[in-house]
VOVO-951385 format. One line per 10 residues: number of its first residue (from 1); their letters; for each residue y, x, z of C-alpha. Coordinates in pm, 1 decimal. Example, Ala and Ser with C-alpha at 12.3 -4.5 7.8 and 13.67 -1.06 7.14 Angstrom:
1 = AS = -450.0,1230.0,780.0 | -106.0,1367.0,714.0
***
This chain:
1 = XXXXXXXXXX = -285.8,-934.2,-1303.6 | -142.0,-966.1,-1646.5 | -384.6,-1048.0,-1923.5 | -347.1,-1079.3,-2294.3 | -522.4,-1396.5,-2409.5 | -635.0,-1412.1,-2768.2 | -711.5,-1773.8,-2859.9 | -874.8,-1860.4,-3187.7 | -704.9,-2129.3,-3392.5 | -924.6,-2426.0,-3475.4
11 = XXXXXXXXXX = -936.8,-2507.9,-3847.9 | -998.9,-2862.5,-3965.9 | -1049.7,-2985.0,-4320.6 | -1040.7,-3349.9,-4413.7 | -1192.2,-3456.4,-4747.2 | -1086.6,-3788.8,-4889.3 | -1333.8,-3892.8,-5151.8 | -1256.5,-4176.4,-5392.5 | -1451.9,-4491.5,-5304.3 | -1603.7,-4323.8,-4995.0
21 = XXXXXXXXXX = -1505.8,-4324.3,-4627.5 | -1296.7,-4042.7,-4484.6 | -1498.8,-3745.7,-4358.0 | -1348.8,-3495.2,-4115.8 | -1491.9,-3174.4,-3979.6 | -1369.0,-2890.7,-3762.9 | -1479.3,-2527.7,-3770.9 | -1377.8,-2350.1,-3452.9 | -1376.5,-1972.7,-3459.4 | -1525.3,-1810.4,-3144.9
31 = XXXXXXXXXX = -1260.3,-1707.7,-2891.3 | -1198.1,-1335.4,-2859.3 | -1266.1,-1167.8,-2525.2 | -984.2,-1162.4,-2272.5 | -813.3,-824.8,-2271.1 | -705.9,-695.8,-1932.3 | -363.0,-537.9,-1939.9 | -348.4,-174.8,-1822.6 | -25.0,-262.5,-1640.4 | -17.9,-465.0,-1318.9
41 = XXXXXXXXXX = 270.5,-545.0,-1088.2 | 306.5,-682.2,-738.4 | 571.4,-813.6,-501.2 | 535.3,-885.0,-128.8 | 730.1,-1015.4,167.4 | 610.7,-888.5,508.0 | 714.9,-974.8,861.7 | 711.8,-604.3,957.5 | 647.1,-304.0,731.7 | 377.3,-109.1,914.9
51 = XXXXXXXXXX = 263.8,221.8,766.5 | -27.0,393.1,939.8 | 43.0,163.7,1231.8 | 412.1,259.8,1269.6 | 694.9,16.9,1194.4 | 915.6,140.6,911.8 | 1155.9,-154.8,926.7 | 1237.1,-158.8,1300.2 | 1001.8,-456.7,1352.9 | 1194.9,-666.3,1101.0
61 = XXXXXXXXXX = 1087.6,-823.5,768.9 | 1073.6,-615.9,451.7 | 1046.0,-683.9,80.6 | 814.8,-468.0,-128.9 | 697.3,-430.2,-485.6 | 564.2,-196.8,-749.7 | 359.9,-149.7,-1062.5 | 55.9,44.6,-1181.8 | -60.2,169.6,-1518.6 | -431.1,247.6,-1549.0
71 = XXXXXXXXXX = -576.5,406.6,-1864.0 | -936.6,341.7,-1963.1 | -1005.4,713.0,-1918.2 | -948.4,675.1,-1543.8 | -600.8,828.5,-1534.6 | -330.7,621.2,-1366.3 | 31.2,632.6,-1249.6 | 233.2,398.2,-1035.6 | 539.9,326.4,-829.2 | 575.4,124.3,-508.5
81 = XXXXXXXXXX = 890.2,49.4,-308.0 | 984.8,-107.2,23.6 | 1296.0,-176.5,223.0 | 1306.0,38.0,540.1 | 1541.3,119.0,826.5 | 1392.6,409.0,1028.1 | 1554.2,691.3,833.1 | 1904.7,551.6,870.4 | 1841.0,432.3,1228.1 | 1756.4,783.5,1345.9
91 = XXXXXXXXXX = 2027.7,964.7,1152.4 | 2387.7,862.5,1229.2 | 2593.1,863.0,912.2 | 2288.2,834.6,684.4 | 2232.3,535.2,458.4 | 1868.1,513.1,349.9 | 1754.0,152.6,294.2 | 1455.5,211.8,65.5 | 1129.4,404.0,39.3 | 1013.1,487.0,-313.4
101 = XXXXXXXXXX = 656.4,606.9,-369.9 | 545.0,770.7,-695.7 | 181.4,853.7,-751.4 | -67.7,952.7,-1017.2 | -430.8,1044.7,-1028.2 | -776.3,986.1,-1165.1 | -1015.6,705.8,-1064.6 | -1362.9,670.3,-1210.2 | -1709.1,547.1,-1110.9 | -1861.7,893.6,-1104.3
111 = XXXXXXXXXX = -2142.7,810.4,-860.5 | -2240.4,470.2,-992.9 | -2120.3,116.1,-1053.1 | -1903.0,-2.8,-764.5 | -1849.8,349.8,-631.8 | -1523.0,477.9,-777.8 | -1398.9,823.1,-684.6 | -1020.1,852.5,-668.2 | -799.2,1158.0,-629.2 | -432.4,1220.3,-692.8
121 = XXXXXXXXXX = -88.2,1309.7,-562.1 | 165.2,1085.6,-386.5 | 538.4,1153.7,-352.7 | 731.6,961.6,-86.2 | 1102.0,957.6,-170.2 | 1387.9,836.7,49.3 | 1716.2,817.0,-146.1 | 1996.0,878.4,103.4 | 2370.7,900.4,137.3 | 2518.6,1116.6,410.6
131 = XXXXXXXXXX = 2382.3,1420.8,596.2 | 2107.3,1453.9,853.8 | 2226.9,1516.3,1207.7 | 1932.1,1392.2,1411.8 | 1751.0,1654.9,1621.5 | 1381.4,1591.5,1688.1 | 1218.2,1593.8,2029.3 | 1092.3,1946.1,1961.8 | 1452.0,2075.7,1956.2 | 1432.4,2143.9,1584.8
141 = XXXXXXXXXX = 1667.0,1988.8,1331.5 | 1494.3,1720.9,1125.4 | 1422.9,1817.9,766.2 | 1452.1,1593.3,462.5 | 1191.0,1313.6,499.7 | 1071.5,1334.3,138.4 | 697.2,1406.0,158.3 | 424.1,1510.2,-85.5 | 58.1,1435.0,-13.2 | -266.3,1501.4,-196.8
151 = XXXXXXXXXX = -545.4,1248.8,-146.3 | -915.2,1200.1,-214.9 | -1086.5,862.9,-174.8 | -1433.5,725.6,-225.8 | -1458.4,353.2,-290.1 | -1778.7,161.7,-220.2 | -1932.9,-179.6,-285.8 | -2230.7,-328.7,-105.3 | -2251.7,-690.9,-211.3 | -1973.7,-880.1,-34.2
161 = XXXXXXXXXX = -1861.5,-564.9,146.7 | -1609.4,-335.9,-23.0 | -1380.5,-61.0,95.0 | -1297.3,307.7,80.9 | -1287.8,627.0,283.7 | -980.7,841.5,217.7 | -834.0,1176.3,317.9 | -462.5,1253.4,272.3 | -315.1,1602.2,315.2 | 56.5,1686.4,332.2
171 = XXXXXXXXXX = 164.0,1984.4,120.2 | 522.9,1950.8,248.2 | 673.1,1868.3,588.7 | 559.3,1520.2,690.1 | 834.3,1255.1,696.9 | 1103.6,1487.0,833.0 | 899.3,1655.6,1107.3 | 984.1,2028.6,1093.2 | 693.4,2268.5,1040.0 | 447.9,1985.4,974.7
181 = XXXXXXXXXX = 309.5,2101.3,637.9 | -68.1,2074.1,663.9 | -67.3,1741.2,846.7 | -350.7,1510.6,746.1 | -468.4,1151.3,768.3 | -833.8,1045.5,724.9 | -891.9,668.7,720.2 | -1152.8,402.1,651.9 | -1091.1,50.0,517.8 | -1360.4,-220.6,494.2
191 = XXXXXXXXXX = -1328.9,-571.8,351.0 | -1580.9,-855.3,372.9 | -1562.8,-1150.2,133.9 | -1684.0,-1447.9,336.7 | -1734.9,-1662.4,27.0 | -1564.7,-1946.3,213.8 | -1229.1,-2087.7,103.3 | -1121.0,-1758.8,-51.3 | -1115.3,-1582.4,286.3 | -1183.9,-1210.4,334.5
201 = XXXXXXXXXX = -1198.0,-1017.1,660.8 | -1017.8,-680.8,663.8 | -1065.1,-385.8,899.9 | -903.8,-41.2,902.5 | -897.1,269.4,1121.0 | -717.1,601.6,1066.9 | -609.7,915.2,1248.5 | -272.6,1084.0,1193.6 | -262.5,1455.5,1277.5 | 84.7,1612.3,1274.7
211 = XXXXXXXXXX = 80.4,1991.1,1254.9 | 340.7,2235.2,1387.9 | 422.3,2043.1,1705.3 | 595.6,2199.9,2003.3 | 695.9,1896.3,2207.9 | 767.1,2071.3,2535.6 | 753.3,1919.0,2881.0 | 804.2,1545.4,2912.8 | 759.5,1458.5,2546.2 | 456.7,1291.2,2383.2
221 = XXXXXXXXXX = 224.3,1432.4,2121.1 | 269.9,1279.7,1774.8 | -103.0,1261.4,1691.5 | -252.6,913.1,1715.8 | -520.8,670.4,1595.2 | -421.3,344.5,1427.7 | -627.3,35.1,1358.2 | -602.6,-306.4,1195.2 | -808.4,-625.9,1196.0 | -706.3,-913.4,975.1
231 = XXXXXXXXXX = -789.0,-1187.2,729.2 | -670.9,-1251.4,372.3 | -658.0,-1586.7,194.7 | -679.4,-1573.7,-186.3 | -508.3,-1875.1,-342.9 | -593.0,-1767.1,-697.5 | -351.1,-1678.7,-972.8 | -270.8,-1349.5,-800.8 | -125.0,-1512.5,-487.8 | -258.5,-1414.5,-144.7
241 = XXXXXXXXXX = -158.7,-1454.3,219.3 | -264.9,-1198.7,481.4 | -243.1,-1190.7,860.0 | -342.7,-889.2,1069.8 | -322.2,-746.6,1418.8 | -218.3,-381.2,1406.9 | -210.2,-124.8,1685.5 | -215.1,245.7,1774.6 | -283.4,471.0,2071.1 | 38.8,665.9,2018.2
251 = XXXXXXXXXX = 147.1,830.9,2342.1 | 422.6,752.8,2585.7 | 542.7,1010.1,2838.5 | 788.4,876.8,3091.9 | 1040.6,671.2,2900.9 | 972.2,849.7,2572.6 | 752.0,690.7,2307.6 | 602.5,915.3,2039.6 | 750.4,681.9,1777.1 | 1061.7,522.9,1921.0
261 = XXXXXXXXXX = 1348.1,331.1,1771.7 | 1706.7,447.4,1836.8 | 1842.6,418.1,2190.6 | 2138.9,220.5,2057.5 | 1895.5,-50.5,1944.3 | 1686.6,-69.6,2259.3 | 1442.9,223.3,2222.0 | 1162.9,5.8,2082.6 | 807.6,135.6,2065.2 | 759.4,136.3,1687.6
271 = XXXXXXXXXX = 386.9,204.4,1733.5 | 316.8,-88.3,1965.5 | 48.0,-344.0,1878.7 | 171.5,-648.3,1689.2 | 77.7,-921.5,1445.6 | 193.8,-894.3,1084.6 | 198.2,-1160.4,812.4 | 245.0,-1088.4,441.0 | 263.4,-1292.2,120.2 | 176.8,-1108.8,-202.6
281 = XXX = 192.1,-1202.1,-569.2 | 11.7,-984.5,-824.1 | 87.4,-1012.3,-1195.2
***
């Protein structure tokens, strides 16, 4: 986190009196309070970009980063970005190496101290080159993956335990799935600060409902529950290292996974359980 440090300048006066010894004194002005910048930034390297339990980088490392601006009124805006591969992997002729998220909302402790209410809008954008030719399992042509969600979250603090409950609702088709407007994702995240060596335990569970499905015989349903259990080490200075085990109950019917990588790359189960390690620096 960036901070603006105002440091008072010490003033010293030395009086040399004739026939007397030298006398020195210093008058230090009190230091001003540290001002927290309304702008923060972050950059991360992850072994696998998992979003709601699904790999977005074909089980390969990704680099991520973004910034946030938070006004004292509670209003905020931000941008977050990550390298990805799924959009290009599933669409021959499409180049789409990045996900760009733009969001804005209002966050304020309306209930009481440590209980911030947060609501806003999030736009997922996938800059692409080339046209979409991939046909989904439901025999409908995939739509543009750009997605808009509204969200409402309630943060909570109980001593060393912090976290939030959140509900996200898609007001556009969800990540290229045709007819999926109205999809939603409720989730719960809980963190416990152990007070030992800067370690915190992290737990998460969520449920992704995808509306408008018509999978047909032999194809899995896209709805699933995802979960995560991990630990974070805070090194101070905005640097942290996290390790987590992430999994889902996404379906498999026959040889078809609900969330599967391209056949040309081995038809990986992108929703399979795995360990993920990430290194993050916050400014």
